[in-house]
All heavy atoms as TSV, in Angstrom:
chain	resi	resn	atom	element	x	y	z
A	1	MET	N	N	154.262	-26.619	-8.432
A	1	MET	CA	C	153.104	-27.172	-9.020
A	1	MET	C	C	152.094	-26.205	-9.091
A	1	MET	O	O	151.639	-25.620	-8.121
A	1	MET	CB	C	152.772	-28.388	-8.243
A	1	MET	CG	C	152.026	-29.401	-9.011
A	1	MET	SD	S	151.539	-30.815	-8.098
A	1	MET	CE	C	152.902	-31.149	-6.860
A	2	ASN	N	N	151.421	-25.985	-10.253
A	2	ASN	CA	C	150.384	-25.014	-10.425
A	2	ASN	C	C	149.073	-25.713	-10.509
A	2	ASN	O	O	148.876	-26.515	-11.530
A	2	ASN	CB	C	150.686	-24.165	-11.702
A	2	ASN	CG	C	151.868	-23.197	-11.403
A	2	ASN	OD1	O	152.135	-22.739	-10.409
A	2	ASN	ND2	N	152.516	-22.966	-12.524
A	3	PHE	N	N	148.260	-25.372	-9.745
A	3	PHE	CA	C	146.897	-25.987	-9.819
A	3	PHE	C	C	145.958	-24.895	-10.261
A	3	PHE	O	O	146.015	-23.730	-9.899
A	3	PHE	CB	C	146.372	-26.315	-8.394
A	3	PHE	CG	C	147.062	-27.503	-7.840
A	3	PHE	CD1	C	147.668	-27.435	-6.631
A	3	PHE	CD2	C	147.235	-28.729	-8.479
A	3	PHE	CE1	C	148.464	-28.568	-6.086
A	3	PHE	CE2	C	147.854	-29.829	-7.983
A	3	PHE	CZ	C	148.493	-29.795	-6.824
A	4	ILE	N	N	144.990	-25.323	-11.199
A	4	ILE	CA	C	143.964	-24.442	-11.813
A	4	ILE	C	C	142.619	-24.660	-11.027
A	4	ILE	O	O	142.094	-25.814	-11.283
A	4	ILE	CB	C	143.923	-24.454	-13.202
A	4	ILE	CG1	C	145.312	-24.125	-13.824
A	4	ILE	CG2	C	142.848	-23.489	-13.827
A	4	ILE	CD1	C	145.355	-24.366	-15.370
A	5	ILE	N	N	142.213	-23.801	-10.166
A	5	ILE	CA	C	141.022	-24.068	-9.441
A	5	ILE	C	C	140.036	-22.907	-9.686
A	5	ILE	O	O	140.455	-21.766	-9.686
A	5	ILE	CB	C	141.303	-24.160	-7.903
A	5	ILE	CG1	C	142.420	-25.233	-7.560
A	5	ILE	CG2	C	140.044	-24.381	-6.953
A	5	ILE	CD1	C	141.967	-26.648	-7.900
A	6	SER	N	N	138.765	-23.285	-9.850
A	6	SER	CA	C	137.800	-22.293	-10.129
A	6	SER	C	C	136.761	-22.219	-8.998
A	6	SER	O	O	136.087	-23.356	-8.794
A	6	SER	CB	C	137.111	-22.598	-11.499
A	6	SER	OG	O	136.154	-21.693	-11.780
A	7	ASN	N	N	136.420	-21.118	-8.522
A	7	ASN	CA	C	135.433	-21.001	-7.471
A	7	ASN	C	C	134.063	-21.040	-8.099
A	7	ASN	O	O	133.083	-21.309	-7.426
A	7	ASN	CB	C	135.637	-19.773	-6.642
A	7	ASN	CG	C	136.760	-19.897	-5.751
A	7	ASN	OD1	O	137.213	-20.846	-5.306
A	7	ASN	ND2	N	137.372	-18.673	-5.487
A	8	SER	N	N	133.960	-20.719	-9.369
A	8	SER	CA	C	132.626	-20.623	-9.972
A	8	SER	C	C	132.294	-21.997	-10.611
A	8	SER	O	O	131.156	-22.149	-11.262
A	8	SER	CB	C	132.625	-19.521	-10.933
A	8	SER	OG	O	133.673	-19.723	-11.953
A	9	SER	N	N	133.098	-22.892	-10.545
A	9	SER	CA	C	132.878	-24.229	-11.259
A	9	SER	C	C	131.783	-24.995	-10.398
A	9	SER	O	O	131.675	-24.844	-9.187
A	9	SER	CB	C	134.126	-25.022	-11.315
A	9	SER	OG	O	133.812	-26.404	-11.694
A	10	GLU	N	N	131.016	-25.809	-11.098
A	10	GLU	CA	C	129.966	-26.702	-10.378
A	10	GLU	C	C	130.667	-27.797	-9.783
A	10	GLU	O	O	130.133	-28.467	-8.769
A	10	GLU	CB	C	129.029	-27.203	-11.284
A	10	GLU	CG	C	128.122	-26.132	-11.926
A	10	GLU	CD	C	127.031	-26.699	-12.857
A	10	GLU	OE1	O	126.950	-27.993	-12.940
A	10	GLU	OE2	O	126.453	-25.826	-13.510
A	11	ILE	N	N	131.973	-28.110	-10.041
A	11	ILE	CA	C	132.733	-29.247	-9.454
A	11	ILE	C	C	133.269	-28.640	-8.126
A	11	ILE	O	O	133.881	-27.664	-8.141
A	11	ILE	CB	C	133.867	-29.591	-10.438
A	11	ILE	CG1	C	133.333	-30.106	-11.709
A	11	ILE	CG2	C	134.746	-30.670	-9.740
A	11	ILE	CD1	C	134.335	-30.326	-12.787
A	12	PRO	N	N	133.161	-29.410	-7.051
A	12	PRO	CA	C	133.595	-28.976	-5.691
A	12	PRO	C	C	135.172	-28.799	-5.830
A	12	PRO	O	O	135.840	-29.518	-6.565
A	12	PRO	CB	C	133.219	-30.112	-4.828
A	12	PRO	CG	C	132.259	-30.904	-5.500
A	12	PRO	CD	C	132.410	-30.715	-6.957
A	13	ILE	N	N	135.705	-27.912	-5.032
A	13	ILE	CA	C	137.074	-27.560	-5.029
A	13	ILE	C	C	137.937	-28.697	-4.667
A	13	ILE	O	O	139.031	-28.931	-5.253
A	13	ILE	CB	C	137.292	-26.225	-4.244
A	13	ILE	CG1	C	136.623	-25.117	-4.708
A	13	ILE	CG2	C	138.828	-26.030	-4.040
A	13	ILE	CD1	C	136.756	-23.817	-3.819
A	14	TYR	N	N	137.516	-29.497	-3.680
A	14	TYR	CA	C	138.385	-30.680	-3.317
A	14	TYR	C	C	138.457	-31.635	-4.441
A	14	TYR	O	O	139.567	-32.275	-4.742
A	14	TYR	CB	C	137.815	-31.335	-2.066
A	14	TYR	CG	C	136.639	-32.187	-2.291
A	14	TYR	CD1	C	136.642	-33.530	-2.612
A	14	TYR	CD2	C	135.437	-31.641	-2.217
A	14	TYR	CE1	C	135.542	-34.308	-2.829
A	14	TYR	CE2	C	134.282	-32.369	-2.370
A	14	TYR	CZ	C	134.317	-33.645	-2.782
A	14	TYR	OH	O	133.167	-34.470	-2.901
A	15	GLU	N	N	137.526	-31.782	-5.372
A	15	GLU	CA	C	137.494	-32.531	-6.539
A	15	GLU	C	C	138.332	-32.031	-7.499
A	15	GLU	O	O	139.094	-32.789	-8.285
A	15	GLU	CB	C	136.045	-32.830	-7.072
A	15	GLU	CG	C	135.951	-33.849	-8.083
A	15	GLU	CD	C	136.155	-35.231	-7.640
A	15	GLU	OE1	O	135.797	-35.653	-6.526
A	15	GLU	OE2	O	136.850	-36.000	-8.375
A	16	GLN	N	N	138.361	-30.712	-7.688
A	16	GLN	CA	C	139.186	-30.065	-8.571
A	16	GLN	C	C	140.742	-30.168	-8.234
A	16	GLN	O	O	141.541	-30.520	-9.115
A	16	GLN	CB	C	138.905	-28.517	-8.725
A	16	GLN	CG	C	137.631	-28.223	-9.388
A	16	GLN	CD	C	137.372	-26.679	-9.106
A	16	GLN	OE1	O	138.223	-25.965	-9.821
A	16	GLN	NE2	N	136.231	-26.305	-8.744
A	17	ILE	N	N	141.073	-30.147	-7.008
A	17	ILE	CA	C	142.415	-30.403	-6.484
A	17	ILE	C	C	142.890	-31.941	-6.818
A	17	ILE	O	O	143.872	-32.121	-7.355
A	17	ILE	CB	C	142.429	-30.148	-4.948
A	17	ILE	CG1	C	142.248	-28.693	-4.721
A	17	ILE	CG2	C	143.764	-30.674	-4.409
A	17	ILE	CD1	C	142.152	-28.331	-3.210
A	18	LYS	N	N	141.969	-32.800	-6.514
A	18	LYS	CA	C	142.270	-34.227	-6.875
A	18	LYS	C	C	142.554	-34.515	-8.352
A	18	LYS	O	O	143.544	-35.051	-8.834
A	18	LYS	CB	C	141.081	-35.240	-6.510
A	18	LYS	CG	C	140.849	-35.352	-5.058
A	18	LYS	CD	C	139.736	-36.088	-4.542
A	18	LYS	CE	C	139.225	-37.204	-5.526
A	18	LYS	NZ	N	137.904	-37.830	-5.026
A	19	ARG	N	N	141.757	-33.793	-9.248
A	19	ARG	CA	C	141.917	-33.908	-10.660
A	19	ARG	C	C	143.151	-33.327	-11.113
A	19	ARG	O	O	143.914	-33.855	-11.946
A	19	ARG	CB	C	140.732	-33.206	-11.396
A	19	ARG	CG	C	139.435	-33.957	-11.256
A	19	ARG	CD	C	138.463	-33.254	-11.944
A	19	ARG	NE	N	137.051	-34.025	-11.869
A	19	ARG	CZ	C	135.988	-33.760	-12.528
A	19	ARG	NH1	N	135.949	-32.721	-13.384
A	19	ARG	NH2	N	134.924	-34.487	-12.379
A	20	GLU	N	N	143.620	-32.153	-10.518
A	20	GLU	CA	C	144.777	-31.456	-10.890
A	20	GLU	C	C	146.054	-32.342	-10.516
A	20	GLU	O	O	147.004	-32.380	-11.195
A	20	GLU	CB	C	144.816	-30.135	-10.256
A	20	GLU	CG	C	143.948	-29.075	-10.828
A	20	GLU	CD	C	144.321	-28.701	-12.350
A	20	GLU	OE1	O	145.542	-28.531	-12.533
A	20	GLU	OE2	O	143.325	-28.774	-13.024
A	21	ILE	N	N	145.882	-32.984	-9.314
A	21	ILE	CA	C	147.069	-33.844	-8.844
A	21	ILE	C	C	147.161	-35.043	-9.832
A	21	ILE	O	O	148.344	-35.477	-10.225
A	21	ILE	CB	C	146.870	-34.236	-7.400
A	21	ILE	CG1	C	147.022	-33.047	-6.539
A	21	ILE	CG2	C	147.912	-35.355	-7.069
A	21	ILE	CD1	C	146.725	-33.308	-5.023
A	22	LYS	N	N	146.009	-35.746	-10.109
A	22	LYS	CA	C	146.046	-36.836	-11.060
A	22	LYS	C	C	146.617	-36.341	-12.396
A	22	LYS	O	O	147.270	-37.194	-13.085
A	22	LYS	CB	C	144.634	-37.342	-11.143
A	22	LYS	CG	C	144.244	-38.151	-9.894
A	22	LYS	CD	C	142.726	-38.657	-10.059
A	22	LYS	CE	C	142.276	-39.336	-8.862
A	22	LYS	NZ	N	140.864	-39.825	-8.911
A	23	LYS	N	N	146.266	-35.230	-12.877
A	23	LYS	CA	C	146.705	-34.784	-14.135
A	23	LYS	C	C	148.210	-34.498	-14.191
A	23	LYS	O	O	148.933	-34.870	-15.091
A	23	LYS	CB	C	146.090	-33.463	-14.682
A	23	LYS	CG	C	146.275	-32.925	-15.962
A	23	LYS	CD	C	145.404	-31.705	-16.236
A	23	LYS	CE	C	146.009	-30.476	-15.702
A	23	LYS	NZ	N	145.265	-29.207	-16.166
A	24	ALA	N	N	148.659	-34.025	-13.013
A	24	ALA	CA	C	150.124	-33.770	-12.906
A	24	ALA	C	C	150.892	-35.104	-12.924
A	24	ALA	O	O	151.901	-35.264	-13.458
A	24	ALA	CB	C	150.486	-33.039	-11.649
A	25	ILE	N	N	150.311	-36.166	-12.323
A	25	ILE	CA	C	150.942	-37.511	-12.381
A	25	ILE	C	C	150.889	-38.128	-13.794
A	25	ILE	O	O	151.984	-38.606	-14.205
A	25	ILE	CB	C	150.220	-38.403	-11.454
A	25	ILE	CG1	C	150.389	-37.961	-9.848
A	25	ILE	CG2	C	150.659	-39.895	-11.532
A	25	ILE	CD1	C	149.540	-38.686	-8.902
A	26	ASN	N	N	149.719	-37.935	-14.339
A	26	ASN	CA	C	149.696	-38.552	-15.721
A	26	ASN	C	C	150.580	-37.724	-16.785
A	26	ASN	O	O	151.009	-38.374	-17.819
A	26	ASN	CB	C	148.197	-38.404	-16.267
A	26	ASN	CG	C	147.289	-39.450	-15.580
A	26	ASN	OD1	O	147.819	-40.492	-15.062
A	26	ASN	ND2	N	146.120	-39.100	-15.458
A	27	ASN	N	N	150.834	-36.551	-16.518
A	27	ASN	CA	C	151.725	-35.726	-17.412
A	27	ASN	C	C	153.139	-35.647	-17.027
A	27	ASN	O	O	154.027	-34.874	-17.509
A	27	ASN	CB	C	151.176	-34.236	-17.472
A	27	ASN	CG	C	149.822	-34.182	-18.172
A	27	ASN	OD1	O	149.395	-35.067	-18.928
A	27	ASN	ND2	N	149.100	-33.097	-17.853
A	28	ASP	N	N	153.505	-36.641	-16.042
A	28	ASP	CA	C	154.806	-36.642	-15.526
A	28	ASP	C	C	155.378	-35.386	-14.983
A	28	ASP	O	O	156.647	-35.167	-14.853
A	28	ASP	CB	C	155.819	-37.177	-16.653
A	28	ASP	CG	C	155.687	-38.688	-16.913
A	28	ASP	OD1	O	155.292	-39.334	-15.894
A	28	ASP	OD2	O	156.172	-39.138	-17.907
A	29	GLU	N	N	154.482	-34.462	-14.455
A	29	GLU	CA	C	154.950	-33.359	-13.880
A	29	GLU	C	C	155.156	-33.527	-12.290
A	29	GLU	O	O	155.856	-32.936	-11.643
A	29	GLU	CB	C	153.798	-32.273	-13.934
A	29	GLU	CG	C	153.593	-31.706	-15.313
A	29	GLU	CD	C	152.324	-30.888	-15.363
A	29	GLU	OE1	O	151.789	-30.248	-14.361
A	29	GLU	OE2	O	151.815	-30.752	-16.548
A	30	LEU	N	N	154.484	-34.579	-11.885
A	30	LEU	CA	C	154.672	-35.183	-10.526
A	30	LEU	C	C	155.238	-36.496	-10.594
A	30	LEU	O	O	154.649	-37.478	-11.037
A	30	LEU	CB	C	153.424	-35.145	-9.794
A	30	LEU	CG	C	153.374	-35.392	-8.296
A	30	LEU	CD1	C	154.130	-34.465	-7.528
A	30	LEU	CD2	C	151.884	-35.458	-7.715
A	31	LYS	N	N	156.587	-36.685	-10.212
A	31	LYS	CA	C	157.268	-37.930	-10.277
A	31	LYS	C	C	156.904	-38.705	-9.064
A	31	LYS	O	O	156.557	-38.410	-8.071
A	31	LYS	CB	C	158.798	-37.653	-10.379
A	31	LYS	CG	C	159.205	-36.728	-11.495
A	31	LYS	CD	C	159.026	-37.467	-12.786
A	31	LYS	CE	C	159.452	-36.604	-13.927
A	31	LYS	NZ	N	159.115	-37.006	-15.257
A	32	GLU	N	N	157.249	-40.086	-9.291
A	32	GLU	CA	C	157.154	-41.048	-8.193
A	32	GLU	C	C	157.917	-40.677	-6.962
A	32	GLU	O	O	159.055	-40.217	-7.181
A	32	GLU	CB	C	157.600	-42.376	-8.638
A	32	GLU	CG	C	157.229	-43.571	-7.712
A	32	GLU	CD	C	157.628	-44.888	-8.269
A	32	GLU	OE1	O	157.751	-45.036	-9.408
A	32	GLU	OE2	O	157.639	-45.888	-7.375
A	33	ASN	N	N	157.427	-40.747	-5.728
A	33	ASN	CA	C	157.938	-40.372	-4.534
A	33	ASN	C	C	158.243	-38.906	-4.309
A	33	ASN	O	O	158.787	-38.445	-3.429
A	33	ASN	CB	C	159.246	-41.104	-4.306
A	33	ASN	CG	C	159.138	-42.545	-4.105
A	33	ASN	OD1	O	158.233	-43.156	-3.633
A	33	ASN	ND2	N	159.955	-43.339	-4.718
A	34	ALA	N	N	157.779	-38.096	-5.206
A	34	ALA	CA	C	157.786	-36.557	-5.074
A	34	ALA	C	C	156.787	-36.229	-4.028
A	34	ALA	O	O	155.783	-36.766	-3.865
A	34	ALA	CB	C	157.422	-35.855	-6.356
A	35	MET	N	N	157.114	-35.241	-3.208
A	35	MET	CA	C	156.262	-34.756	-2.170
A	35	MET	C	C	155.254	-33.758	-2.670
A	35	MET	O	O	155.554	-32.875	-3.508
A	35	MET	CB	C	157.123	-34.064	-1.042
A	35	MET	CG	C	158.125	-35.037	-0.475
A	35	MET	SD	S	158.435	-34.906	1.353
A	35	MET	CE	C	157.099	-34.188	2.101
A	36	LEU	N	N	154.058	-33.851	-2.162
A	36	LEU	CA	C	153.041	-32.978	-2.641
A	36	LEU	C	C	153.214	-31.694	-1.567
A	36	LEU	O	O	153.716	-31.774	-0.685
A	36	LEU	CB	C	151.585	-33.554	-2.323
A	36	LEU	CG	C	151.050	-34.646	-3.294
A	36	LEU	CD1	C	149.758	-35.161	-2.647
A	36	LEU	CD2	C	151.136	-34.105	-4.586
A	37	PRO	N	N	152.688	-30.553	-1.990
A	37	PRO	CA	C	152.800	-29.395	-1.132
A	37	PRO	C	C	152.029	-29.740	0.171
A	37	PRO	O	O	151.042	-30.534	0.199
A	37	PRO	CB	C	151.988	-28.293	-1.850
A	37	PRO	CG	C	151.885	-28.795	-3.196
A	37	PRO	CD	C	152.053	-30.247	-3.285
A	38	SER	N	N	152.472	-29.277	1.396
A	38	SER	CA	C	151.736	-29.443	2.613
A	38	SER	C	C	150.257	-28.878	2.417
A	38	SER	O	O	150.057	-28.028	1.665
A	38	SER	CB	C	152.490	-28.737	3.699
A	38	SER	OG	O	152.339	-27.316	3.613
A	39	ILE	N	N	149.453	-29.515	3.254
A	39	ILE	CA	C	148.129	-28.994	3.302
A	39	ILE	C	C	148.004	-27.548	3.507
A	39	ILE	O	O	147.278	-26.757	2.892
A	39	ILE	CB	C	147.228	-29.791	4.397
A	39	ILE	CG1	C	147.215	-31.258	3.744
A	39	ILE	CG2	C	145.840	-29.279	4.561
A	39	ILE	CD1	C	146.533	-32.219	4.876
A	40	ARG	N	N	148.790	-27.086	4.526
A	40	ARG	CA	C	148.665	-25.635	4.955
A	40	ARG	C	C	149.210	-24.739	3.667
A	40	ARG	O	O	148.599	-23.707	3.488
A	40	ARG	CB	C	149.492	-25.351	6.123
A	40	ARG	CG	C	148.894	-25.873	7.420
A	40	ARG	CD	C	149.623	-25.631	8.616
A	40	ARG	NE	N	149.223	-26.333	9.738
A	40	ARG	CZ	C	148.320	-25.830	10.604
A	40	ARG	NH1	N	147.774	-24.651	10.440
A	40	ARG	NH2	N	147.978	-26.532	11.636
A	41	ASN	N	N	150.271	-25.163	3.149
A	41	ASN	CA	C	150.792	-24.367	2.015
A	41	ASN	C	C	149.907	-24.300	0.838
A	41	ASN	O	O	149.687	-23.161	0.200
A	41	ASN	CB	C	152.187	-24.775	1.649
A	41	ASN	CG	C	153.274	-24.509	2.684
A	41	ASN	OD1	O	153.154	-23.570	3.413
A	41	ASN	ND2	N	154.284	-25.223	2.585
A	42	LEU	N	N	149.339	-25.406	0.497
A	42	LEU	CA	C	148.448	-25.523	-0.705
A	42	LEU	C	C	147.227	-24.625	-0.359
A	42	LEU	O	O	146.707	-23.787	-1.156
A	42	LEU	CB	C	148.108	-26.891	-1.071
A	42	LEU	CG	C	147.297	-27.036	-2.392
A	42	LEU	CD1	C	148.071	-26.392	-3.541
A	42	LEU	CD2	C	147.040	-28.499	-2.673
A	43	ALA	N	N	146.640	-24.700	0.745
A	43	ALA	CA	C	145.532	-23.898	1.183
A	43	ALA	C	C	145.796	-22.447	1.105
A	43	ALA	O	O	145.019	-21.657	0.549
A	43	ALA	CB	C	144.949	-24.309	2.529
A	44	LYS	N	N	146.985	-22.143	1.658
A	44	LYS	CA	C	147.395	-20.765	1.595
A	44	LYS	C	C	147.531	-20.180	0.130
A	44	LYS	O	O	147.085	-19.163	-0.238
A	44	LYS	CB	C	148.613	-20.510	2.355
A	44	LYS	CG	C	149.098	-19.123	2.400
A	44	LYS	CD	C	150.467	-19.004	3.164
A	44	LYS	CE	C	151.032	-17.590	3.124
A	44	LYS	NZ	N	152.283	-17.563	3.759
A	45	ASP	N	N	148.255	-21.040	-0.642
A	45	ASP	CA	C	148.457	-20.591	-2.054
A	45	ASP	C	C	147.169	-20.476	-2.772
A	45	ASP	O	O	147.020	-19.568	-3.687
A	45	ASP	CB	C	149.301	-21.595	-2.723
A	45	ASP	CG	C	150.832	-21.661	-2.256
A	45	ASP	OD1	O	151.139	-20.648	-1.628
A	45	ASP	OD2	O	151.451	-22.613	-2.584
A	46	LEU	N	N	146.314	-21.498	-2.717
A	46	LEU	CA	C	144.920	-21.374	-3.289
A	46	LEU	C	C	143.920	-20.366	-2.715
A	46	LEU	O	O	142.809	-20.208	-3.183
A	46	LEU	CB	C	144.417	-22.743	-3.441
A	46	LEU	CG	C	145.232	-23.632	-4.288
A	46	LEU	CD1	C	144.578	-25.182	-4.238
A	46	LEU	CD2	C	145.471	-23.232	-5.751
A	47	ARG	N	N	144.223	-20.025	-1.454
A	47	ARG	CA	C	143.327	-19.208	-0.681
A	47	ARG	C	C	141.985	-19.917	-0.419
A	47	ARG	O	O	140.868	-19.278	-0.661
A	47	ARG	CB	C	143.058	-17.817	-1.285
A	47	ARG	CG	C	144.359	-16.989	-1.488
A	47	ARG	CD	C	144.107	-15.734	-2.070
A	47	ARG	NE	N	145.351	-15.029	-2.301
A	47	ARG	CZ	C	145.570	-14.195	-3.269
A	47	ARG	NH1	N	144.680	-14.021	-4.295
A	47	ARG	NH2	N	146.777	-13.511	-3.322
A	48	ILE	N	N	142.137	-21.172	0.109
A	48	ILE	CA	C	140.959	-21.903	0.455
A	48	ILE	C	C	141.205	-22.466	1.753
A	48	ILE	O	O	142.274	-22.376	2.365
A	48	ILE	CB	C	140.797	-22.993	-0.566
A	48	ILE	CG1	C	141.853	-23.963	-0.760
A	48	ILE	CG2	C	140.365	-22.467	-2.016
A	48	ILE	CD1	C	141.737	-25.244	-1.547
A	49	SER	N	N	140.154	-23.212	2.370
A	49	SER	CA	C	140.224	-23.797	3.725
A	49	SER	C	C	141.168	-24.986	3.766
A	49	SER	O	O	141.256	-25.788	2.772
A	49	SER	CB	C	138.819	-24.253	4.044
A	49	SER	OG	O	138.893	-25.090	5.105
A	50	ILE	N	N	141.906	-25.075	4.830
A	50	ILE	CA	C	142.813	-26.243	5.028
A	50	ILE	C	C	141.925	-27.569	4.914
A	50	ILE	O	O	142.428	-28.563	4.474
A	50	ILE	CB	C	143.526	-26.051	6.456
A	50	ILE	CG1	C	144.518	-24.901	6.306
A	50	ILE	CG2	C	144.171	-27.418	6.851
A	50	ILE	CD1	C	145.161	-24.590	7.739
A	51	LEU	N	N	140.642	-27.501	5.471
A	51	LEU	CA	C	139.806	-28.593	5.434
A	51	LEU	C	C	139.445	-29.144	4.143
A	51	LEU	O	O	139.403	-30.280	3.842
A	51	LEU	CB	C	138.625	-28.322	6.274
A	51	LEU	CG	C	138.780	-28.170	7.817
A	51	LEU	CD1	C	137.487	-27.803	8.459
A	51	LEU	CD2	C	139.402	-29.311	8.436
A	52	THR	N	N	139.390	-28.242	3.104
A	52	THR	CA	C	139.174	-28.604	1.682
A	52	THR	C	C	140.323	-29.357	1.112
A	52	THR	O	O	140.127	-30.359	0.456
A	52	THR	CB	C	138.836	-27.309	0.906
A	52	THR	OG1	O	137.739	-26.559	1.389
A	52	THR	CG2	C	138.548	-27.651	-0.587
A	53	VAL	N	N	141.642	-28.835	1.434
A	53	VAL	CA	C	142.725	-29.641	0.938
A	53	VAL	C	C	142.891	-30.887	1.607
A	53	VAL	O	O	143.185	-31.876	0.873
A	53	VAL	CB	C	143.982	-28.653	1.091
A	53	VAL	CG1	C	145.210	-29.471	0.614
A	53	VAL	CG2	C	143.845	-27.333	0.407
A	54	LYS	N	N	142.611	-31.021	2.815
A	54	LYS	CA	C	142.725	-32.096	3.531
A	54	LYS	C	C	141.745	-33.169	3.092
A	54	LYS	O	O	142.155	-34.390	2.935
A	54	LYS	CB	C	142.523	-32.048	5.143
A	54	LYS	CG	C	142.592	-33.175	5.856
A	54	LYS	CD	C	142.480	-32.917	7.292
A	54	LYS	CE	C	142.605	-34.147	8.291
A	54	LYS	NZ	N	142.759	-35.513	7.645
A	55	LYS	N	N	140.625	-32.867	2.758
A	55	LYS	CA	C	139.579	-33.765	2.070
A	55	LYS	C	C	140.168	-34.292	0.893
A	55	LYS	O	O	140.014	-35.499	0.561
A	55	LYS	CB	C	138.275	-33.031	1.949
A	55	LYS	CG	C	137.181	-34.020	1.483
A	55	LYS	CD	C	135.682	-33.381	1.364
A	55	LYS	CE	C	134.763	-34.320	0.897
A	55	LYS	NZ	N	133.451	-33.824	1.082
A	56	ALA	N	N	140.614	-33.445	-0.018
A	56	ALA	CA	C	141.237	-33.946	-1.233
A	56	ALA	C	C	142.261	-34.958	-1.095
A	56	ALA	O	O	142.386	-35.964	-1.697
A	56	ALA	CB	C	141.700	-32.730	-2.107
A	57	TYR	N	N	143.289	-34.586	-0.174
A	57	TYR	CA	C	144.449	-35.472	0.094
A	57	TYR	C	C	143.957	-36.768	0.722
A	57	TYR	O	O	144.435	-37.880	0.326
A	57	TYR	CB	C	145.413	-34.843	1.025
A	57	TYR	CG	C	146.373	-33.792	0.426
A	57	TYR	CD1	C	146.011	-33.216	-0.899
A	57	TYR	CD2	C	147.533	-33.596	1.005
A	57	TYR	CE1	C	146.945	-32.374	-1.430
A	57	TYR	CE2	C	148.422	-32.570	0.360
A	57	TYR	CZ	C	148.083	-31.948	-0.832
A	57	TYR	OH	O	149.024	-31.208	-1.296
A	58	ASP	N	N	142.954	-36.696	1.743
A	58	ASP	CA	C	142.431	-37.914	2.251
A	58	ASP	C	C	141.794	-38.853	1.179
A	58	ASP	O	O	142.014	-40.139	1.234
A	58	ASP	CB	C	141.391	-37.697	3.425
A	58	ASP	CG	C	142.089	-37.028	4.628
A	58	ASP	OD1	O	143.318	-37.177	4.808
A	58	ASP	OD2	O	141.347	-36.510	5.326
A	59	GLU	N	N	140.997	-38.305	0.348
A	59	GLU	CA	C	140.470	-39.191	-0.763
A	59	GLU	C	C	141.434	-39.723	-1.739
A	59	GLU	O	O	141.271	-40.801	-2.216
A	59	GLU	CB	C	139.348	-38.310	-1.523
A	59	GLU	CG	C	138.153	-38.124	-0.658
A	59	GLU	CD	C	137.014	-37.623	-1.354
A	59	GLU	OE1	O	136.939	-37.633	-2.599
A	59	GLU	OE2	O	135.872	-37.201	-0.652
A	60	LEU	N	N	142.445	-38.947	-1.995
A	60	LEU	CA	C	143.579	-39.530	-2.876
A	60	LEU	C	C	144.295	-40.636	-2.183
A	60	LEU	O	O	144.765	-41.536	-2.911
A	60	LEU	CB	C	144.606	-38.441	-3.309
A	60	LEU	CG	C	144.035	-37.399	-4.363
A	60	LEU	CD1	C	144.936	-36.201	-4.392
A	60	LEU	CD2	C	143.805	-38.086	-5.670
A	61	GLU	N	N	144.450	-40.502	-0.981
A	61	GLU	CA	C	145.209	-41.529	-0.142
A	61	GLU	C	C	144.361	-42.782	-0.220
A	61	GLU	O	O	144.838	-43.845	-0.381
A	61	GLU	CB	C	145.408	-41.162	1.219
A	61	GLU	CG	C	146.368	-41.912	2.026
A	61	GLU	CD	C	146.526	-41.401	3.480
A	61	GLU	OE1	O	146.168	-40.240	3.797
A	61	GLU	OE2	O	147.045	-42.225	4.307
């Protein structure tokens, strides 16, 4: 799953992550019961804080 996140955007990064996940669901890129990347792996891939990814996942939950 490829997330497009911008550090220069006025939208907080955790909000961008939430939007990208919702977009993937709506575009059938993320199927029902499919696993999201782990918090640690996504944070590492995006080079952001684990807490930022956790906040996005918590809000989606």
